[in-house]
N, C-alpha and C positions, 0 to 999 in steps of 0.2 A: 746596789741599785739596778733595779730590774727597769730594763728598757723596754720591756713591753714586745709586741709583734711587730715593731717597725720592720716595713719592706716586705712584709708578706700581705697585709689587708690589703693593699692595692693589687694584688696580683691574682688573677682568676687560675682555681685549682687547676686546671689543665696546663698552665704554663708552667707548673711547679714538676720538677724532675722527680720520677719514681726513685726509690732506692734499687740501687744495684751497683757494683764495683764500680762500672765504667762510670756512672754519672757522679758515685762519691770522690771517684781519683779526678774528675772534671772539676768538682765542686773545689776540692782541696784546691787544687793549681789555681783555680781561678781567684780564691780568696787570699792567696799570696802566702799562705802559712809556711813557716820557715821547717825543713826537716820532713817534707811532705810523704816522703814513703813511710816516715815511721807513724805520723798522723793516719795514713791510710791503715797501716797494720795495727794500729789500736784501736782503730773505730771496728775492724773486724774482729779483732781479739774479745774488745770489750762489750761487742754486741753479739756475740754467739754467732757471728757472720749473719746478721740482721734477723737472728732467732730469740732472742732474749725477749723475757716481757717488758723490761724497762723500754727496749727499743720498740716492741710493738704498740704498748700504750702511750709511751710518753715520747716518741720519738727522739730519744736519749740515746745516741751513738758510743758516747763514752764514758759511761756512768757516772754523768757529772752531776755532784750536788750542789744546791744552791749556795753560792759564795757568800763570803761576809765581808772580804776585803777589797772586791774589784766588781766593775760593771757585769750584767748578764742581761741577756735576750730571751730568757726563760720567761713564760707565761704563769708560772708557779712551779708549786713542789709536792711531791707525792707525800703522805703521811709519814715515810722513811727519808724526806730530807731530799729525795732525788729531784732534778730539776726537769721541768714538763715544756715541751716546746710544741708548737703548731704544727713544724713542719721539721723533717730530719734535717734540712738545711740551715734551720737554725740551731742545731746542736753544732755544726759544723763552725756556724759565724760565732756560736759560744766559747766554742774552743780556740777560736782565734783571740776572745779576749782573755781567755785564760792563758793562751802561749804568750802574748803580750805580755802581762803579767808577770809571768815566770821569767821571760828575758828580758824586760826592761826593767822592772821593780826589784825582782829577786836576783837578778845577775845571772843566770843560766843561760849565758846568749853563745855558747860554743857548743857543737853538735855533741861533744863528749860531755859537757857540763850538763847540757839539756836531757841527753839519754839517761845520764847517771840520776837525775833528778827524779826522771820519769820510773825509773826502776825501784827508787826508794818510796815515791809516792804511790804507784799504783798497783804495786807488786803485792800480792797477798801470798805469793810463794815464790820459790826460787825458780830463776831462768826466765824470767820478764822479757828481756831484751833478746834472750834466745829464741823464745817464740814470736817474737816481733820481726826477728830477722828470718826465721823460716817462712812466716807469711808473705815478707817481701820477694823474698827466694820463689816462692810458689805462686806469685802472683807479677812475674817478670812481663808475663804478656800483656799486661793492662799497663803497667807503670811505664813510664817513657825514663827512666834512669839508665 
């Protein structure tokens, strides 16, 4: 189910934060996402540190595709099935819907189970979790962990 651009339509563009590591961390923390340091690291890894085509064109920080079994805040899909968001903050909101589904419906409710699931789901090569841990380590000055 596509929920649409709820929450963004009423905001003036100037009120929306620009994409930066600091603003991303604030958005993740404010949204109440579980395991926030891993979500932050995923956003950086999946978006090529905000340089990927998917991020620049579709405001998609996580490489999310249009889901078939959960709600989404995406406003559409690219030809290849990747979610399109009006603003990068909606990508974070959609990740929250994804995370809620993975934790509450699929039962990956501990940090170990969740990270293991991410390793199997997102990893296209070996060492996904190691890459995430390195990003976390290299961004300790931003993360309040």
